[in-house]
SEKE-213051 format. One line per field, with one value per atom (N, C-alpha, C, CB): atom name; x, y, z; residue number from 0. Coordinates in steps of 0.1 Angstrom, whole numbers, plus 5000, padded with zeros to 4 digits. Glycine has a CB too. Example, Ala and Ser with C-alpha at 12.3 -4.5 7.8 and 13.67 -1.06 7.14 Angstrom:
2
atom = c(N  CA  C  CB  N  CA  C  CB) $
X = c(5132  5123  5132  5113  5128  5137  5129  5141) $
Y = c(4943  4955  4967  4955  4978  4989  5000  4994) $
Z = c(5078  5078  5078  5090  5071  5071  5079  5057) $
n = c(0  0  0  0  1  1  1  1) $
end
This chain:
43
atom = c(N  CA  C  CB  N  CA  C  CB  N  CA  C  CB  N  CA  C  CB  N  CA  C  CB  N  CA  C  CB  N  CA  C  CB  N  CA  C  CB  N  CA  C  CB  N  CA  C  CB  N  CA  C  CB  N  CA  C  CB  N  CA  C  CB  N  CA  C  CB  N  CA  C  CB  N  CA  C  CB  N  CA  C  CB  N  CA  C  CB  N  CA  C  CB  N  CA  C  CB  N  CA  C  CB  N  CA  C  CB  N  CA  C  CB  N  CA  C  CB  N  CA  C  CB  N  CA  C  CB  N  CA  C  CB  N  CA  C  CB  N  CA  C  CB  N  CA  C  CB  N  CA  C  CB  N  CA  C  CB  N  CA  C  CB  N  CA  C  CB  N  CA  C  CB  N  CA  C  CB  N  CA  C  CB  N  CA  C  CB  N  CA  C  CB  N  CA  C  CB  N  CA  C  CB  N  CA  C  CB  N  CA  C  CB) $
X = c(3506  3505  3518  3503  3516  3527  3527  3527  3539  3541  3549  3548  3543  3550  3556  3561  3548  3551  3561  3555  3565  3574  3567  3587  3569  3563  3567  3565  3557  3560  3561  3549  3573  3575  3578  3587  3580  3582  3575  3597  3572  3565  3573  3564  3566  3573  3565  3573  3573  3567  3563  3577  3551  3546  3549  3531  3551  3553  3542  3567  3541  3530  3531  3532  3519  3517  3522  3523  3526  3529  3517  3535  3519  3508  3508  3508  3497  3496  3486  3491  3490  3481  3479  3488  3466  3461  3452  3455  3456  3448  3447  3434  3434  3432  3430  3420  3430  3427  3441  3419  3442  3453  3449  3460  3455  3453  3465  3449  3462  3473  3472  3472  3484  3484  3485  3496  3475  3475  3474  3463  3485  3484  3476  3498  3468  3460  3466  3445  3479  3486  3501  3485  3508  3522  3525  3527  3537  3541  3537  3556  3534  3530  3515  3537  3507  3493  3486  3487  3476  3468  3453  3473  3444  3430  3425  3422  3433  3429  3435  3432  3444  3450  3439  3462  3439  3430  3437  3424  3430  3436  3436  3427) $
Y = c(2456  2445  2437  2451  2424  2414  2406  2405  2403  2395  2383  2403  2371  2359  2361  2354  2366  2368  2379  2355  2387  2398  2411  2397  2421  2434  2440  2443  2447  2454  2469  2451  2474  2488  2497  2489  2491  2498  2491  2499  2497  2490  2477  2499  2466  2453  2445  2445  2439  2431  2417  2429  2413  2400  2389  2400  2377  2366  2356  2359  2347  2336  2329  2326  2328  2320  2327  2307  2340  2348  2349  2362  2349  2351  2366  2342  2373  2387  2388  2396  2393  2394  2409  2387  2412  2425  2423  2433  2427  2425  2410  2432  2405  2391  2383  2389  2390  2384  2380  2393  2368  2363  2359  2351  2365  2362  2355  2375  2347  2341  2347  2325  2352  2358  2347  2368  2346  2336  2344  2326  2346  2353  2345  2356  2352  2346  2348  2351  2349  2350  2346  2365  2344  2340  2326  2342  2322  2309  2297  2308  2300  2289  2288  2291  2295  2294  2290  2308  2281  2277  2276  2264  2281  2280  2265  2289  2257  2243  2234  2238  2238  2230  2227  2237  2214  2210  2211  2196  2215  2216  2203  2226) $
Z = c(5825  5815  5816  5800  5813  5814  5801  5826  5796  5784  5789  5773  5789  5793  5807  5784  5816  5830  5833  5837  5823  5825  5823  5815  5831  5829  5816  5841  5809  5796  5800  5786  5798  5802  5790  5811  5778  5766  5755  5762  5743  5732  5729  5720  5728  5726  5715  5739  5706  5696  5702  5684  5699  5703  5692  5708  5697  5687  5689  5690  5680  5680  5694  5669  5699  5712  5724  5711  5723  5735  5744  5732  5757  5766  5771  5779  5770  5774  5785  5762  5797  5808  5811  5821  5812  5816  5828  5804  5839  5851  5854  5850  5855  5858  5845  5867  5833  5821  5814  5812  5809  5801  5787  5808  5777  5763  5757  5756  5747  5739  5725  5739  5720  5707  5696  5706  5688  5677  5664  5679  5656  5644  5633  5638  5626  5615  5601  5615  5601  5588  5591  5583  5580  5581  5577  5595  5577  5572  5581  5570  5594  5603  5605  5616  5597  5598  5585  5602  5587  5576  5580  5570  5573  5576  5575  5567  5569  5567  5578  5553  5586  5597  5607  5604  5612  5622  5636  5620  5646  5659  5666  5668) $
n = c(0  0  0  0  1  1  1  1  2  2  2  2  3  3  3  3  4  4  4  4  5  5  5  5  6  6  6  6  7  7  7  7  8  8  8  8  9  9  9  9  10  10  10  10  11  11  11  11  12  12  12  12  13  13  13  13  14  14  14  14  15  15  15  15  16  16  16  16  17  17  17  17  18  18  18  18  19  19  19  19  20  20  20  20  21  21  21  21  22  22  22  22  23  23  23  23  24  24  24  24  25  25  25  25  26  26  26  26  27  27  27  27  28  28  28  28  29  29  29  29  30  30  30  30  31  31  31  31  32  32  32  32  33  33  33  33  34  34  34  34  35  35  35  35  36  36  36  36  37  37  37  37  38  38  38  38  39  39  39  39  40  40  40  40  41  41  41  41  42  42  42  42) $
end
């Protein structure tokens, strides 16, 4: 597993918009709570 192109060797906290790669799949962490998130924001 890689976090923002760096290997993850120990438990690591992810932050908003971090990219997580597992094999050939890349995911972006988007938290659905916190001060920077609103259900009413438009993309």
